[in-house]
All heavy atoms as an XYZ file, in Angstrom:
814
protein
N       1.383    -14.913     -1.463
C       1.521    -13.558     -1.946
C       0.283    -12.757     -1.564
O      -0.797    -13.307     -1.413
C       1.664    -13.560     -3.458
C       3.062    -13.720     -3.947
S       3.112    -13.639     -5.727
C       3.451    -15.338     -6.059
N       0.490    -11.462     -1.440
C      -0.613    -10.549     -1.139
C      -0.525     -9.321     -2.047
O       0.550     -8.970     -2.536
C      -0.600    -10.072      0.333
C       0.717     -9.376      0.683
C      -0.920    -11.218      1.275
C       0.740     -8.678      2.036
N      -1.671     -8.705     -2.245
C      -1.725     -7.382     -2.848
C      -1.870     -6.414     -1.687
O      -2.899     -6.402     -0.997
C      -2.900     -7.264     -3.813
C      -3.030     -5.939     -4.544
C      -1.798     -5.679     -5.408
C      -4.283     -5.927     -5.388
N      -0.813     -5.664     -1.396
C      -0.788     -4.725     -0.279
C      -1.432     -3.425     -0.741
O      -1.096     -2.899     -1.799
C       0.668     -4.485      0.141
C       0.816     -3.762      1.444
C       1.086     -4.458      2.607
C       0.714     -2.374      1.515
C       1.246     -3.795      3.821
C       0.867     -1.702      2.709
C       1.137     -2.413      3.867
N      -2.357     -2.916      0.046
C      -3.075     -1.677     -0.268
C      -2.863     -0.664      0.843
O      -3.093     -0.970      2.015
C      -4.575     -1.948     -0.362
C      -4.925     -2.879     -1.480
O      -5.193     -2.442     -2.580
N      -4.918     -4.180     -1.206
N      -2.437      0.509      0.493
C      -2.286      1.613      1.443
C      -3.097      2.779      0.901
O      -2.913      3.179     -0.248
C      -0.814      2.000      1.566
C      -0.491      3.132      2.530
C       0.891      2.931      3.113
C      -0.590      4.490      1.888
N      -3.988      3.307      1.716
C      -4.807      4.459      1.345
C      -4.451      5.616      2.253
O      -4.314      5.449      3.461
C      -6.294      4.130      1.501
C      -6.786      2.884      0.762
C      -8.223      2.577      1.149
C      -6.647      3.051     -0.722
N      -4.298      6.798      1.673
C      -3.961      7.989      2.452
C      -4.564      9.226      1.791
O      -4.786      9.254      0.575
C      -2.435      8.146      2.607
O      -2.150      9.325      3.372
C      -1.725      8.247      1.274
N      -4.773     10.252      2.584
C      -5.252     11.535      2.060
C      -4.094     12.425      1.625
O      -4.315     13.488      1.053
C      -6.087     12.249      3.129
C      -7.356     11.505      3.563
C      -7.991     12.200      4.758
C      -8.325     11.393      2.410
N      -2.872     12.003      1.893
C      -1.691     12.817      1.607
C      -0.941     12.324      0.370
O      -0.421     11.201      0.356
C      -0.742     12.801      2.809
O       0.515     13.333      2.468
N      -0.849     13.180     -0.643
C      -0.091     12.837     -1.844
C       1.388     12.624     -1.509
O       2.022     11.704     -2.035
C      -0.237     13.944     -2.891
N       1.924     13.444     -0.630
C       3.337     13.319     -0.243
C       3.598     12.009      0.479
O       4.598     11.341      0.231
C       3.771     14.511      0.618
C       5.239     14.468      1.009
C       6.159     14.467     -0.214
O       5.986     15.247     -1.127
N       7.137     13.580     -0.221
N       2.715     11.615      1.383
C       2.872     10.341      2.084
C       2.820      9.171      1.102
O       3.595      8.216      1.233
C       1.808     10.167      3.154
C       2.065     10.956      4.392
N       1.163     11.015      5.422
C       3.118     11.724      4.780
C       1.642     11.781      6.386
N       2.831     12.225      6.008
N       1.903      9.242      0.136
C       1.795      8.176     -0.859
C       3.088      8.064     -1.666
O       3.601      6.963     -1.894
C       0.607      8.427     -1.776
N       3.632      9.180     -2.099
C       4.865      9.169     -2.885
C       6.044      8.661     -2.058
O       6.839      7.841     -2.520
C       5.163     10.575     -3.417
C       6.379     10.656     -4.302
C       6.244      9.819     -5.563
O       5.219      9.839     -6.223
N       7.281      9.071     -5.901
N       6.155      9.127     -0.828
C       7.258      8.705      0.038
C       7.138      7.226      0.387
O       8.141      6.500      0.405
C       7.293      9.561      1.312
O       7.400     10.939      0.930
C       8.466      9.203      2.196
N       5.927      6.745      0.647
C       5.718      5.324      0.941
C       6.093      4.468     -0.266
O       6.704      3.404     -0.116
C       4.270      5.078      1.342
N       5.766      4.929     -1.454
C       6.128      4.227     -2.686
C       7.642      4.074     -2.786
O       8.157      2.975     -3.024
C       5.586      4.983     -3.914
O       4.157      4.992     -3.857
C       6.044      4.364     -5.204
N       8.358      5.164     -2.575
C       9.819      5.135     -2.656
C      10.413      4.252     -1.562
O      11.370      3.503     -1.799
C      10.373      6.553     -2.566
C       9.996      7.403     -3.769
C      10.236      8.893     -3.565
O      10.812      9.288     -2.527
O       9.812      9.666     -4.452
N       9.853      4.296     -0.361
C      10.342      3.501      0.758
C      10.207      1.999      0.479
O      11.149      1.232      0.690
C       9.571      3.880      2.025
C       9.963      3.183      3.313
C      11.392      3.547      3.711
C       8.995      3.551      4.428
N       9.056      1.589     -0.007
C       8.823      0.175     -0.299
C       9.808     -0.322     -1.366
O      10.350     -1.419     -1.254
C       7.353     -0.041     -0.736
C       7.150     -1.412     -1.357
C       6.423      0.157      0.446
N      10.061      0.500     -2.365
C      10.990      0.102     -3.428
C      12.433      0.072     -2.938
O      13.157     -0.898     -3.202
C      10.846      1.031     -4.631
C       9.548      0.876     -5.422
C       9.408      2.006     -6.430
C       9.487     -0.485     -6.114
N      12.867      1.088     -2.229
C      14.265      1.134     -1.789
C      14.569      0.082     -0.727
O      15.714     -0.352     -0.605
C      14.658      2.530     -1.258
O      13.793      2.891     -0.185
C      14.587      3.576     -2.359
N      13.554     -0.342      0.024
C      13.738     -1.395      1.026
C      13.568     -2.798      0.417
O      13.588     -3.795      1.138
C      12.754     -1.216      2.185
C      13.013      0.025      3.015
C      14.289     -0.072      3.831
O      14.632     -1.169      4.308
O      14.950      0.982      3.984
N      13.375     -2.856     -0.906
C      13.223     -4.129     -1.643
C      12.064     -4.975     -1.128
O      12.144     -6.197     -1.053
C      14.521     -4.923     -1.615
S      15.896     -4.061     -2.379
N      10.965     -4.321     -0.787
C       9.770     -5.005     -0.316
C       8.777     -5.250     -1.445
O       7.777     -5.943     -1.265
C       9.124     -4.208      0.814
C      10.037     -4.018      2.027
C       9.466     -2.984      2.976
C      10.270     -5.350      2.734
N       9.052     -4.681     -2.609
C       8.272     -4.890     -3.826
C       9.164     -4.519     -5.006
O      10.122     -3.759     -4.854
C       7.013     -4.026     -3.827
N       8.832     -5.057     -6.167
C       9.603     -4.709     -7.370
C       8.896     -3.647     -8.203
O       9.534     -2.947     -8.977
C       9.851     -5.948     -8.243
O       8.593     -6.515     -8.616
C      10.678     -6.976     -7.503
N       7.594     -3.546     -8.036
C       6.786     -2.539     -8.727
C       5.742     -2.030     -7.758
O       5.161     -2.813     -7.001
C       6.035     -3.144     -9.922
C       6.954     -3.606    -11.015
O       7.398     -2.753    -11.781
O       7.220     -4.829    -11.079
N       5.496     -0.739     -7.792
C       4.461     -0.139     -6.947
C       3.587      0.726     -7.837
O       4.090      1.482     -8.670
C       5.081      0.713     -5.806
C       3.985      1.357     -4.982
C       5.985     -0.144     -4.930
N       2.296      0.610     -7.654
C       1.342      1.390     -8.428
C       0.746      2.459     -7.522
O       0.311      2.158     -6.418
C       0.240      0.486     -8.986
C       0.795     -0.678     -9.750
C       0.931     -1.910     -9.131
C       1.211     -0.538    -11.053
C       1.463     -2.991     -9.811
C       1.747     -1.607    -11.742
C       1.874     -2.839    -11.124
N       0.731      3.681     -7.992
C       0.207      4.804     -7.219
C      -0.954      5.428     -7.985
O      -0.764      5.993     -9.051
C       1.312      5.837     -6.970
C       0.936      7.130     -6.269
C       0.275      6.869     -4.928
C       2.163      8.006     -6.100
N      -2.157      5.246     -7.446
C      -3.352      5.886     -8.004
C      -3.479      7.240     -7.340
O      -3.585      7.325     -6.119
C      -4.615      5.071     -7.716
C      -4.678      3.782     -8.491
O      -4.089      3.716     -9.579
O      -5.323      2.839     -8.003
N      -3.489      8.276     -8.151
C      -3.514      9.624     -7.595
C      -4.912     10.226     -7.638
O      -5.587     10.174     -8.661
C      -2.539     10.506     -8.358
C      -1.109     10.028     -8.203
C      -0.108     10.979     -8.831
O      -0.504     12.038     -9.335
O       1.082     10.636     -8.796
N      -5.314     10.773     -6.518
C      -6.538     11.565     -6.377
C      -7.782     10.849     -6.874
O      -8.520     11.371     -7.684
C      -6.373     12.926     -7.054
N      -8.010      9.659     -6.345
C      -9.290      9.014     -6.589
C     -10.279      9.562     -5.562
O      -9.887     10.035     -4.504
C      -9.177      7.472     -6.514
C      -8.646      7.006     -5.164
C      -8.317      6.941     -7.642
C      -8.571      5.504     -4.996
N     -11.536      9.532     -5.872
C     -12.535     10.102     -4.966
C     -12.819      9.213     -3.776
O     -13.104      8.030     -3.936
N     -12.726      9.769     -2.582
C     -13.087      9.066     -1.359
C     -14.407      9.663     -0.876
O     -14.452     10.802     -0.434
C     -11.997      9.246     -0.295
C     -12.339      8.559      1.003
O     -12.829      7.450      1.010
N     -12.072      9.232      2.112
N     -15.460      8.901     -0.995
C     -16.785      9.361     -0.573
C     -17.036      8.811      0.825
O     -16.903      7.618      1.065
C     -17.859      8.863     -1.547
C     -17.591      9.279     -2.949
N     -18.066     10.460     -3.470
C     -16.865      8.703     -3.929
C     -17.664     10.582     -4.719
N     -16.928      9.520     -5.020
N     -17.383      9.695      1.754
C     -17.558      9.242      3.132
C     -18.807      9.881      3.747
O     -19.209     10.980      3.386
C     -16.322      9.558      3.967
S     -15.746     11.246      3.822
N     -19.372      9.142      4.700
C     -20.557      9.595      5.396
C     -20.137     10.337      6.654
O     -19.426      9.795      7.496
C     -21.440      8.382      5.754
C     -22.790      8.679      6.373
C     -23.671      9.476      5.412
C     -23.468      7.367      6.760
N     -20.555     11.578      6.785
C     -20.229     12.398      7.958
C     -21.189     12.079      9.101
O     -22.246     11.471      8.895
C     -20.302     13.879      7.593
N     -20.812     12.499     10.292
C     -21.628     12.248     11.485
C     -23.030     12.861     11.364
O     -23.991     12.346     11.920
C     -20.920     12.792     12.720
N     -23.149     13.953     10.612
C     -24.456     14.604     10.459
C     -25.299     13.998      9.338
O     -26.363     14.496      9.014
C     -24.272     16.108     10.238
C     -23.573     16.437      8.927
O     -23.202     15.506      8.178
O     -23.381     17.640      8.649
N     -24.798     12.913      8.711
C     -25.559     12.231      7.668
C     -25.292     12.728      6.263
O     -25.849     12.181      5.307
N     -24.484     13.754      6.110
C     -24.161     14.244      4.771
C     -23.022     13.406      4.177
O     -22.253     12.766      4.896
C     -23.746     15.727      4.796
O     -22.593     15.866      5.621
C     -24.871     16.599      5.322
N     -22.940     13.452      2.878
C     -21.885     12.716      2.181
C     -20.851     13.709      1.689
O     -21.177     14.684      1.019
C     -22.456     11.911      1.003
C     -23.429     10.849      1.527
C     -21.324     11.274      0.190
C     -24.138     10.070      0.456
N     -19.619     13.455      2.069
C     -18.520     14.318      1.649
C     -17.575     13.572      0.720
O     -17.599     12.345      0.635
N     -16.760     14.318      0.014
C     -15.762     13.733     -0.888
C     -14.425     14.402     -0.644
O     -14.366     15.605     -0.384
C     -16.131     13.974     -2.364
O     -17.525     14.006     -2.539
C     -15.575     12.892     -3.231
N     -13.377     13.608     -0.704
C     -12.030     14.148     -0.580
C     -11.097     13.297     -1.443
O     -11.382     12.137     -1.704
C     -11.583     14.178      0.879
C     -11.693     12.875      1.581
C     -11.575     13.011      3.097
O     -11.951     12.104      3.790
N     -11.073     14.079      3.629
N      -9.992     13.889     -1.903
C      -9.059     13.111     -2.728
C      -8.325     12.075     -1.881
O      -7.934     12.351     -0.751
C      -8.097     14.161     -3.280
C      -8.183     15.298     -2.333
C      -9.558     15.269     -1.738
N      -8.184     10.891     -2.425
C      -7.525      9.795     -1.741
C      -6.447      9.230     -2.665
O      -6.649      9.142     -3.873
C      -8.552      8.713     -1.405
C      -8.083      7.537     -0.582
C      -7.816      7.988      0.860
C      -9.127      6.437     -0.584
N      -5.330      8.850     -2.099
C      -4.219      8.292     -2.859
C      -4.043      6.836     -2.454
O      -4.078      6.511     -1.266
C      -2.942      9.099     -2.595
C      -3.127     10.536     -2.994
C      -3.678     11.456     -2.098
C      -2.829     10.966     -4.274
C      -3.900     12.764     -2.473
C      -3.055     12.272     -4.653
C      -3.585     13.169     -3.756
O      -3.822     14.470     -4.124
N      -3.900      5.960     -3.449
C      -3.800      4.524     -3.185
C      -2.469      3.992     -3.702
O      -2.109      4.214     -4.850
C      -4.953      3.789     -3.859
C      -4.949      2.307     -3.599
C      -6.190      1.653     -4.129
N      -6.332      1.888     -5.562
C      -7.247      1.322     -6.316
N      -8.132      0.513     -5.780
N      -7.307      1.575     -7.606
N      -1.756      3.302     -2.815
C      -0.482      2.672     -3.144
C      -0.729      1.163     -3.131
O      -1.190      0.628     -2.132
C       0.611      3.051     -2.113
C       1.918      2.361     -2.429
C       0.778      4.570     -2.043
N      -0.429      0.500     -4.246
C      -0.661     -0.942     -4.372
C       0.609     -1.636     -4.833
O       1.311     -1.122     -5.705
C      -1.716     -1.224     -5.448
C      -3.098     -0.734     -5.198
C      -3.556      0.087     -6.377
C      -3.980     -1.926     -5.039
N       0.865     -2.820     -4.265
C       1.985     -3.620     -4.756
C       1.824     -5.071     -4.341
O       1.205     -5.390     -3.332
C       3.330     -3.065     -4.281
C       3.455     -2.887     -2.793
C       3.981     -3.879     -1.988
C       3.054     -1.694     -2.192
C       4.104     -3.696     -0.617
C       3.172     -1.507     -0.823
C       3.704     -2.515     -0.035
N       2.396     -5.940     -5.148
C       2.413     -7.363     -4.874
C       3.664     -7.675     -4.073
O       4.755     -7.200     -4.401
C       2.427     -8.130     -6.203
C       2.145     -9.619     -6.160
C       0.737     -9.886     -5.642
C       2.304    -10.204     -7.557
N       3.504     -8.467     -3.015
C       4.644     -8.801     -2.172
C       4.409    -10.146     -1.491
O       3.346    -10.755     -1.647
C       4.912     -7.684     -1.131
O       6.167     -7.924     -0.498
C       3.805     -7.597     -0.100
N       5.385    -10.581     -0.733
C       5.258    -11.815      0.032
C       4.343    -11.569      1.231
O       4.474    -10.550      1.920
C       6.621    -12.271      0.541
C       7.575    -12.684     -0.554
C       8.916    -13.061      0.043
C       9.880    -13.492     -1.044
N      11.203    -13.819     -0.475
N       3.471    -12.525      1.508
C       2.545    -12.381      2.639
C       3.295    -12.226      3.963
O       2.877    -11.457      4.823
C       1.598    -13.576      2.695
N       4.402    -12.918      4.110
C       5.145    -12.850      5.368
C       5.843    -11.511      5.587
O       6.351    -11.247      6.675
C       6.161    -13.991      5.440
C       5.543    -15.387      5.603
C       6.622    -16.461      5.511
C       4.790    -15.500      6.919
N       5.859    -10.658      4.581
C       6.454     -9.326      4.733
C       5.443     -8.291      5.231
O       5.814     -7.157      5.531
C       7.055     -8.847      3.413
C       8.298     -9.589      2.930
C       8.717     -9.080      1.551
C       9.441     -9.423      3.919
N       4.164     -8.674      5.333
C       3.127     -7.706      5.706
C       3.471     -6.971      6.997
O       3.458     -5.740      7.040
C       1.762     -8.389      5.853
C       0.691     -7.415      6.281
C      -0.046     -6.723      5.336
C       0.435     -7.144      7.629
C      -1.016     -5.807      5.707
C      -0.520     -6.237      8.012
C      -1.245     -5.565      7.058
O      -2.185     -4.650      7.431
N       3.774     -7.683      8.051
C       4.030     -7.031      9.346
C       5.268     -6.150      9.283
O       5.278     -5.054      9.855
C       4.165     -8.095     10.451
C       4.273     -7.511     11.830
C       3.001     -6.807     12.259
N       3.148     -6.300     13.605
C       2.615     -5.183     14.035
N       1.857     -4.458     13.263
N       2.820     -4.783     15.264
N       6.319     -6.587      8.593
C       7.529     -5.778      8.457
C       7.208     -4.459      7.740
O       7.673     -3.394      8.150
C       8.595     -6.547      7.669
C       9.906     -5.776      7.571
C      10.928     -6.443      6.702
N      11.259     -7.780      7.161
C      12.155     -8.551      6.568
N      12.812     -8.131      5.509
N      12.411     -9.756      7.028
N       6.394     -4.530      6.711
C       6.022     -3.323      5.963
C       5.183     -2.403      6.851
O       5.415     -1.193      6.902
C       5.251     -3.701      4.678
C       6.177     -4.477      3.734
C       4.693     -2.455      4.003
C       5.449     -5.171      2.598
N       4.232     -2.976      7.562
C       3.373     -2.180      8.443
C       4.197     -1.450      9.512
O       4.004     -0.255      9.750
C       2.336     -3.082      9.087
C       1.298     -2.339      9.891
C       0.259     -3.276     10.479
O       0.630     -4.366     10.963
O      -0.915     -2.898     10.449
N       5.137     -2.151     10.134
C       5.989     -1.528     11.160
C       6.884     -0.447     10.561
O       7.095      0.609     11.176
C       6.830     -2.590     11.860
C       6.059     -3.561     12.757
C       6.971     -4.685     13.234
C       5.410     -2.840     13.917
N       7.414     -0.690      9.387
C       8.256      0.301      8.708
C       7.458      1.573      8.412
O       7.937      2.688      8.650
C       8.818     -0.300      7.414
C       9.727      0.588      6.581
C      11.022      0.895      7.330
C      10.040     -0.094      5.256
N       6.238      1.410      7.940
C       5.391      2.575      7.643
C       5.025      3.335      8.915
O       5.015      4.564      8.932
C       4.126      2.132      6.901
C       4.346      1.626      5.474
C       3.075      0.976      4.944
C       4.814      2.750      4.567
N       4.751      2.614      9.999
C       4.436      3.275     11.269
C       5.633      4.064     11.788
O       5.480      5.161     12.326
C       3.995      2.245     12.309
C       2.627      1.687     12.048
C       2.272      0.550     12.993
O       3.083      0.114     13.808
N       1.056      0.045     12.883
N       6.831      3.507     11.622
C       8.042      4.201     12.084
C       8.332      5.428     11.229
O       8.735      6.476     11.743
C       9.234      3.241     12.048
N       8.136      5.320      9.935
C       8.430      6.422      9.005
C       7.376      7.525      9.065
O       7.685      8.688      8.842
C       8.524      5.858      7.578
C       8.903      6.867      6.523
C      10.370      7.247      6.578
O      11.200      6.483      7.057
N      10.691      8.423      6.096
N       6.133      7.142      9.359
C       5.009      8.098      9.343
C       4.223      8.019     10.651
O       3.070      7.574     10.657
C       4.061      7.790      8.173
C       4.703      7.763      6.833
C       5.121      6.565      6.259
C       4.895      8.933      6.112
C       5.697      6.525      5.015
C       5.477      8.910      4.862
C       5.883      7.704      4.309
N       4.800      8.454     11.763
C       4.041      8.394     13.028
C       2.798      9.293     12.941
O       2.835     10.369     12.356
C       5.034      8.898     14.069
C       6.121      9.576     13.316
C       6.112      9.046     11.916
N       1.711      8.805     13.502
C       0.474      9.589     13.494
C      -0.152      9.725     12.124
O      -0.894     10.671     11.872
N       0.105      8.795     11.233
C      -0.415      8.891      9.866
C      -1.915      8.593      9.806
O      -2.499      8.119     10.770
C       0.352      7.932      8.947
C       0.116      6.484      9.317
O      -0.995      5.997      9.216
N       1.152      5.801      9.770
N      -2.498      8.860      8.644
C      -3.922      8.605      8.415
C      -4.134      7.354      7.565
O      -5.191      7.151      6.999
C      -4.557      9.808      7.710
C      -4.034     10.001      6.292
O      -2.980      9.421      5.938
O      -4.676     10.734      5.518
N      -3.138      6.489      7.487
C      -3.182      5.350      6.579
C      -4.307      4.375      6.919
O      -4.584      4.104      8.076
C      -1.867      4.564      6.610
C      -0.675      5.310      6.100
C       0.594      4.828      6.350
C      -0.791      6.473      5.371
C       1.719      5.493      5.891
C       0.318      7.153      4.907
C       1.576      6.656      5.164
N      -4.896      3.852      5.869
C      -5.745      2.663      5.948
C      -4.978      1.599      5.177
O      -4.670      1.791      4.007
C      -7.111      2.909      5.320
C      -7.975      3.792      6.197
C      -9.338      3.966      5.579
N      -9.338      5.262      4.897
C     -10.290      5.669      4.081
N     -11.309      4.896      3.793
N     -10.238      6.865      3.529
N      -4.664      0.512      5.843
C      -3.830     -0.525      5.243
C      -4.574     -1.854      5.299
O      -5.149     -2.203      6.331
C      -2.482     -0.664      5.995
C      -1.708      0.647      5.921
C      -1.665     -1.811      5.438
C      -0.453      0.668      6.787
N      -4.565     -2.563      4.197
C      -5.111     -3.909      4.178
C      -4.431     -4.699      3.077
O      -3.748     -4.141      2.217
C      -6.637     -3.906      3.999
C      -7.118     -3.250      2.730
C      -7.356     -4.002      1.587
C      -7.336     -1.880      2.668
C      -7.800     -3.405      0.422
C      -7.780     -1.270      1.513
C      -8.013     -2.042      0.389
O      -8.443     -1.448     -0.762
N      -4.598     -6.006      3.123
C      -3.990     -6.876      2.124
C      -5.037     -7.839      1.583
O      -5.929     -8.274      2.310
C      -2.834     -7.653      2.729
N      -4.896     -8.144      0.320
C      -5.755     -9.106     -0.344
C      -4.910    -10.319     -0.729
O      -3.876    -10.151     -1.384
C      -6.368     -8.482     -1.619
O      -7.016     -7.261     -1.274
C      -7.348     -9.430     -2.274
N      -5.306    -11.527     -0.326
C      -4.527    -12.706     -0.715
C      -4.549    -12.889     -2.233
O      -5.571    -12.665     -2.874
C      -5.249    -13.866     -0.038
C      -6.184    -13.269      0.938
C      -6.447    -11.866      0.509
N      -3.425    -13.293     -2.768
C      -3.315    -13.575     -4.201
C      -3.062    -15.070     -4.337
O      -2.030    -15.569     -3.884
C      -2.167    -12.756     -4.843
C      -1.986    -13.143     -6.300
C      -2.439    -11.267     -4.694
N      -4.003    -15.767     -4.915
C      -3.885    -17.222     -5.017
C      -3.301    -17.672     -6.342
O      -2.758    -18.777     -6.421
C      -5.260    -17.893     -4.810
O      -6.172    -17.394     -5.790
C      -5.785    -17.602     -3.409
N      -3.422    -16.857     -7.371
C      -2.893    -17.220     -8.681
C      -2.186    -16.023     -9.300
O      -2.687    -14.897     -9.230
C      -4.015    -17.666     -9.620
C      -4.709    -18.900     -9.167
N      -5.725    -18.872     -8.247
C      -4.505    -20.200     -9.471
C      -6.145    -20.096     -8.017
N      -5.419    -20.923     -8.746
N      -1.042    -16.287     -9.908
C      -0.284    -15.241    -10.581
C       0.537    -15.915    -11.681
O       0.896    -17.092    -11.566
C       0.603    -14.464     -9.572
C       1.678    -15.327     -8.983
C       1.178    -13.211    -10.181
N       0.825    -15.186    -12.748
C       1.612    -15.802    -13.818
C       3.058    -16.056    -13.356
O       3.524    -15.459    -12.381
C       1.555    -14.968    -15.097
C       2.183    -13.606    -14.956
O       2.464    -13.156    -13.851
N       2.394    -12.946    -16.077
N       3.732    -16.963    -14.025
C       5.067    -17.410    -13.607
C       6.084    -16.283    -13.525
O       6.865    -16.220    -12.575
C       5.592    -18.502    -14.540
C       4.847    -19.811    -14.380
O       4.219    -20.017    -13.318
O       4.885    -20.628    -15.325
N       6.074    -15.385    -14.488
C       7.084    -14.318    -14.478
C       6.892    -13.379    -13.285
O       7.868    -12.936    -12.671
C       7.071    -13.530    -15.794
O       5.812    -12.926    -15.993
N       5.658    -13.095    -12.925
C       5.407    -12.237    -11.760
C       5.788    -12.961    -10.471
O       6.376    -12.377     -9.565
C       3.940    -11.803    -11.722
C       3.633    -10.729    -10.722
C       4.320     -9.398    -11.007
O       4.745     -9.144    -12.148
O       4.433     -8.590    -10.058
N       5.463    -14.240    -10.381
C       5.823    -15.027     -9.203
C       7.345    -15.056     -9.027
O       7.847    -14.928     -7.905
C       5.281    -16.441     -9.323
N       8.079    -15.195    -10.121
C       9.542    -15.198    -10.056
C      10.074    -13.871     -9.528
O      11.021    -13.832     -8.734
C      10.146    -15.492    -11.428
C       9.925    -16.930    -11.866
O       9.628    -17.789    -11.011
O      10.041    -17.188    -13.090
N       9.465    -12.770     -9.943
C       9.892    -11.435     -9.466
C       9.678    -11.293     -7.967
O      10.529    -10.763     -7.249
C       9.158    -10.343    -10.233
C       9.608    -10.191    -11.656
C       8.613     -9.423    -12.524
N       8.069     -8.234    -11.945
C       8.466     -6.996    -12.242
N       9.423     -6.804    -13.108
N       7.879     -5.970    -11.690
N       8.542    -11.770     -7.474
C       8.228    -11.659     -6.048
C       9.184    -12.536     -5.221
O       9.604    -12.149     -4.137
C       6.749    -11.998     -5.764
C       6.472    -12.083     -4.274
C       5.845    -10.960     -6.420
N       9.543    -13.680     -5.756
C      10.463    -14.569     -5.028
C      11.831    -13.927     -4.805
O      12.553    -14.306     -3.897
C      10.634    -15.876     -5.793
C       9.444    -16.784     -5.680
C       9.712    -18.136     -6.321
N       8.464    -18.835     -6.479
C       7.817    -18.977     -7.646
N       8.329    -18.504     -8.759
N       6.677    -19.623     -7.692
N      12.189    -12.940     -5.619
C      13.468    -12.272     -5.491
C      13.514    -11.225     -4.374
O      14.568    -10.705     -4.052
C      13.871    -11.605     -6.814
C      14.109    -12.552     -7.991
C      14.353    -11.756     -9.269
C      15.261    -13.496     -7.706
N      12.363    -10.932     -3.787
C      12.303     -9.945     -2.717
C      13.035    -10.447     -1.487
O      13.400    -11.614     -1.388
C      10.858     -9.614     -2.372
C      10.042     -8.967     -3.482
C       8.576     -8.829     -3.040
C      10.611     -7.625     -3.866
N      13.205     -9.575     -0.518
C      13.851     -9.942      0.744
C      13.256    -11.204      1.331
O      12.050    -11.437      1.193
C      13.647     -8.814      1.768
C      14.409     -7.537      1.567
C      13.974     -6.514      2.616
C      15.889     -7.766      1.658
N      14.052    -11.999      2.014
C      13.467    -13.140      2.712
C      12.510    -12.647      3.797
O      12.771    -11.627      4.436
C      14.663    -13.849      3.341
C      15.882    -13.195      2.813
C      15.485    -11.911      2.175
N      11.416    -13.346      3.958
C      10.401    -12.926      4.932
C      10.825    -13.300      6.349
O      11.632    -14.114      6.603
C       9.070    -13.556      4.602
């Protein structure tokens, strides 16, 4: 299992990606953090801030590439930062929910 993380500057992209993952049965629950601060270093050395939206969900590790390709097809030219964190332990009820997802 993995914790899939998608970061974007677009609230609309975050909402649409959330709906896409759910309707494609790639996750059973999706968490959307709205407008967290993204602090970044500019080329001139100044520090800037912009709102960032984070989409998180638990899914099967073997679905990572399918999800990535689906997002690329749905959002060509997007600003997404995507990464996954391995999940080594999870309670039984959550593991059962993830097992019900699409076959990888």
